[in-house]
N, C-alpha and C positions, 0 to 999 in steps of 0.2 A: 482388546476392548470390544464389547458387543455393540453392534450398530442397529439391531432390530429387536423386536419384542421377544423372539424365541431364538436361542442359540442353536446353530446346526451341529449335529453329532458328527464324529469322525468318519462314519460310514456314509455320510451325505456329501462327500467331496466328489468333484467331477473326475471320472475315469477317462482321461484324454485318449487312451488307447482304444477302448471300446466305443468311444464317441467319434472316432475318426470318420466313419461312414456318414454320420450326420453332418459333420463339418465339411467333408468332401463334397456333399451334395450342394452346399452353398458355393463352393469354389467352381463346380461344374457350370453353374449358371453364368459365370463370367465368360465362359467360352462362347456365349452368344455374340460377343464382339468379334469372334473369329468366324462363326457359322453364319452370322447375320440373323435377322428376324424376318421371316417370310410371312405373308398374309395367312398362309395355312397354319403356321406355327402360332400366330396370334389367336386364330380360331380354336386351335387345340388347347392353348392356355386358358381361354375363357370357359370352354366347355368343361375341361378338367377341374378348374378352380371351383366354379359354381356347382357343377354336378357332384363332385366329391365333397364339397362343403355340405350339400344337402344330405348325403349319406352319413356324414359325421354327426350333423346336428339332429336330423330326424331319425337316423338309424342308431348309431352308437349311443347317442345321448338320450333322446326322448323315448326311444323304444327299448334298447337293451339295458340301459342304466335305470330308467324310471318306469318303464311299462305303462306309458301314458296313452297307449292305444294297442290294438290287437292286429296281428298279421297272420296269414296262413303260412305254412312252412316254406313254400317256394318263395314268397315275397320276403320272408324272414332271411332266407339265404341270400337273396339279391341284395338286401340291405347290408348284410354282413360282408359280402364280397365287395360291394361298393365302398363301404367304410374302410375295409382292409386295404383297398387300392390307394388310399390317402397316405399310406406308409406311416400310420400311427399305431402300429402293432395290431394284434387281433381283437375281435369283438369281446371275447371273454376277459382278456387282460384289461382292455380299456374300461369296460363297464364295471368290473369288479373294483378297480381302483377308484372309479368315479363315485361309486356308492360309498366307499370309505371316506372319500373327500366330504361328502355331505354329512356323514355320520360324525365326523370330527372337525368340521369346518373351523379354520382359523385357530386351531389348537396345535400342540406339539405333535399330535397324532395325524394331523392333516398332511398328506404326502406332498402337497404344494401350497402350504400355508403362506399367505402374503406376509405374515408376521416374521417370516425368516428372510424377508427381503424380496424386492422386485425380480432380481435375476433368478433367484431360486424358484419363485412361483411361476416364472415365465418358461424357463428352460432348464434350470439347474437340476431339478428333481429328476428329469429324464436322463441326464447325462451321468448320473451316479449309478452305482450297481444295486443300491438298496431296494429298488422297486422293479427289478427285472422279472420277478415271479408274480404269479397271481394265485389267489386262494379260491378253490372251487366252492368252498362253503359260502363265500360271499355272493355267489351267483349260481346257486344250485338250480334255479328255475330254467336257466339256459345251458348250463354245463351238461345237461342230460342229452343234448343233441350232438351226435358224433360229427356232423358236418361243421358245427361251430367250433368244436374242439380241434378239428383238422385245420380250419382257417387260422385259429389262434396259434397252433403249433407251427404251421408252415405259413407264417404271415408275410413271407417274401413273395409268394406266388402271385397274389393279386396286383401289387404295385409293378412287378416286373412284366406281368402280362400287359398292363396298360402302357408301360415304357416301350415295350417292343411294338405294340400297335401304333404308338406315337411316331416311332422311327419309320415304320412301314408307310404311314400316311404322309408324314411331313419331313422325312429325311433327318439329317443331323440337327437342323434348326427345330424341327418338331420335337425331337428328343430333348435337346438342351433347353430351349426356351419353353416349348409347349409342356413337356412333362416335368423336367426338373424345376423350371421357373415357377410353374403353378404349384408344385409340391412344396417348395420352400415358402411361397406366399401363403399357402394353405396352412402350413405348420404354424407360422407366427400369428396369423389372424385367429387361428383356433386357440393358441396359447394366450392371446390377449384376454380371453374370457377368464383364465385362471389368474392372470396378473393385473392387467390394466383395469379390468372390470371390478377390482376390489379397491382401487385407489382413484378412479376417474369416473365421474358421473354423479347422479343424484340418488338419494335413498328415499323411497316412498314408504316402505314398511319396516317396522322394527323387527329385526332378526338377530340371531345370536352371532352373526358373522359381519363382515364388512362389505358385502356385496352391494353393487350399485347398478343403476340403469344408465345406459349410454346409447343414444341413437346412432352414433358413429360406429360403435362396435356392432350394434344390431345390423347396420348396413353391410359391414364386412363379413358377417357370419350368418346372414339370412334369418336374423331374429334372436340370436343368442345374447345380444347385448342387453336385453331386459333382464339382467342377472339378479337384481334385487327381487323382482317379481318371482323369478324361478326359485330362489332360495326360500322365499316366503311360502310358496305353494308349489312344491316339486311335482305333484301328481298331474299337473296340467300339461297337455300337449301343446297348448297355446301359451307362449311366454309373453307376447304383447297383449296385456290384459284389456286394453282399451283400443278403440278403433284407430286412434292416431299412432299407436305403437305398432308399426309395420312388422310383420312376422312372416316372411316368405316361406319358411319351412312349414309353418302351419297351413298356409294357403295351399301349398302343394299337397300336403296330407289331406286337407279337406277335399281337394279335387279328386284325389285317389279314392276317397271314401264314397264319392258319388258313383264310381264304377265298381265298387265292392272290393277293392284291393286292401283298403284300410277300414277297420271297424272300431267302434266304441272310442272315438276321440274324446278325451277328457278335457273339460274347460273349468276354469275357476267359478264357483257359484257367486252370485251377486253379493251375498253376505260376506264372503271371504274377501272380495275386492275392496270392500269399504271398511274392513276391520284392521286393527293393528297399525294404523297409519301414524307416522311420526308427527305430522302436523296436528293430529287430534290429541296429542299428548301421550301416546304409547311410549313406554320406556325403551329406548334404543340401546339394548344390551350389547349389541355387536360393537358399536362405536365406543361405548363406555369401556369395554374390555380392551379395545385397541389402544385407547388413550392411556389407560392405566398400565398396559404392558410397556408402553414407552416410558412411563414413569418408573417402572421397575428397572428398566435398562439404565435409566439415568442414575438411579440409586446404586445399581451394581457397579457402574463405571466411576463413581466417586472414589477417589483414592486420597489417602492422607499422604503428605510428603514424608518420605522416609528419611531417617537419619543419614543414610548413605548418600542422599542427594545434597547433603551439606558437608562442607569441609570438616573432617573429623578433628583437625587441629583447632578449629574455631570452637567446637563443642568442648574439647578438653580444656581450652583456655577459659571458658566461661561455663562452669557447672550449672549456674542458675539458668542460662539459656537452654541447656540440655534438659533440665527439669521441666521448664515451661513447655518445651517442645513435646516432650513425652506426654505431659498432661493434655495438651491440645490434641494429640493423636488419639488419646483415650476418649476424649469428648466427641471427636469426629466419628470414631468407630461406634460409640454408644448411640449417637444420634442417627447414624446410618442404619443401624440395626432396628431402632425404633421406627424409623420411617419405612423400612422394608416391611416390618410387621403391620404397620398401618395400611400400606398398599395391599397386602395380602388380605387383610380383614375387609377392606373396602370391596375387593373383588368377590370375596365370599358372600358378603351381604348383597352385592349386586346380583350374583347368581340366584340367591334366594328370592330376591325381588322379581327377577325375570321369571322364575318358576311360578310364583304366585300370580303374576300378571297373566301368564299363559293359561294357568288353571282357571282364572276368572273368565277369560275369553272363551275357553272351552265350555264352561258351565253356562255361559250366555248364548252358546250355540253359534259363535262367530267363526270358529276354526274347526275344520273336519279332522 
C-alpha cells in the first residue's frame, strides 16, 4: 500500500552499509556522557553550529545554488570550504542537486520530494545511492573552478580539518560534543528546510510546491525558514521579505557588503512582494496538487475483496452469491478507474490554470 503522493522507486531504498558513517556520527555524540561537556566544548559547539550554518545558508544555498549575490574568487573559496566543513558533501554536489530540487519541486523528479514522505524528504534521500553523483551540466557556472571541483571530490578534507582543530582546542569533549554534536544538530536543522518547511508553517504566496514560512525554522537556520518566500522568488539573497521576518544570514551578508567582500545583493522588488498572495485570491497550485496527489493514493489503495478472501466452499454452495460478488468487483473496478481518470483530468486542468495565472501576472509586470 502506498502511503504518500508519490511511490518511491526500488533504487531509492536506504543503503545501510554506505550510511554507516552517518549513523555512527550520531552514536559518537552519546560518548559525551563519558567525556563530559566542558565550557570549551560548549563554545566550540556554538561557534561551529552557527558559523557553519551561515556557510551553508549564505554560501552553499544563496550563493552557489542561486547566485543571489557576487563574490571574489578568494571569498568564494572561503564560502565553499566553510560549507564543506559542515559535512554535507562538496559545494558542486550540493548546489547542483539543489537547483534540480527547485526545477522539479514536489514532483517525482524532485530528489527530496515531501510527496514521498517526511522521512524521505528529511534524510532518506541522502542515505540511498541514487543521488551520490552530481551533473556538471547543472552547475557549469561554478564547475569551471578547479578549487571547487577539488573540494567536491575530496569533501572529507574540510570537516576533518575542523574535527582535528576541535580536538586540539577542546580535547575529547571538544571533538565529541563540540564537533560531532554540532555537526549532527546542523544536519537535522538543515534537513528541516527540506522536510518540515513543507508541512509546517504558513503559506503567503501561491507557488507550485508546498513550501511554507516558519519562524521557528528560520531561527534554527539563520533565516532559511521563510521557505515559501524563497520558493516564490528564488533570486533574492534576502529570504525574510519583511522587517519582522528575521534573516540573520542576510544581515551578515549585508555587513560584508559594506566592506566590499560581497556585491550586488539581490532583494525582492516591492511589486513582487505584493503579488501572487493567497489571501488576495491567487490560485494555490502547490497545495491543490498535494491534496489531489493524496486523492490519487486513496484511489490506488482501494481494493476489491477477492474471492480468495471468502471460503471457496461457500461460493460453490451458493452460485448466486458468487455471481453477485463478481458483479460487485466489476463495478468497483470500473468506478475506481473512472475516479482515477477524474483525478488526472483535474490535475491537468489545474496545471493549465496555474500556467494561465502566472502568464497573466507576468503580463501585468508583477513577476520578474
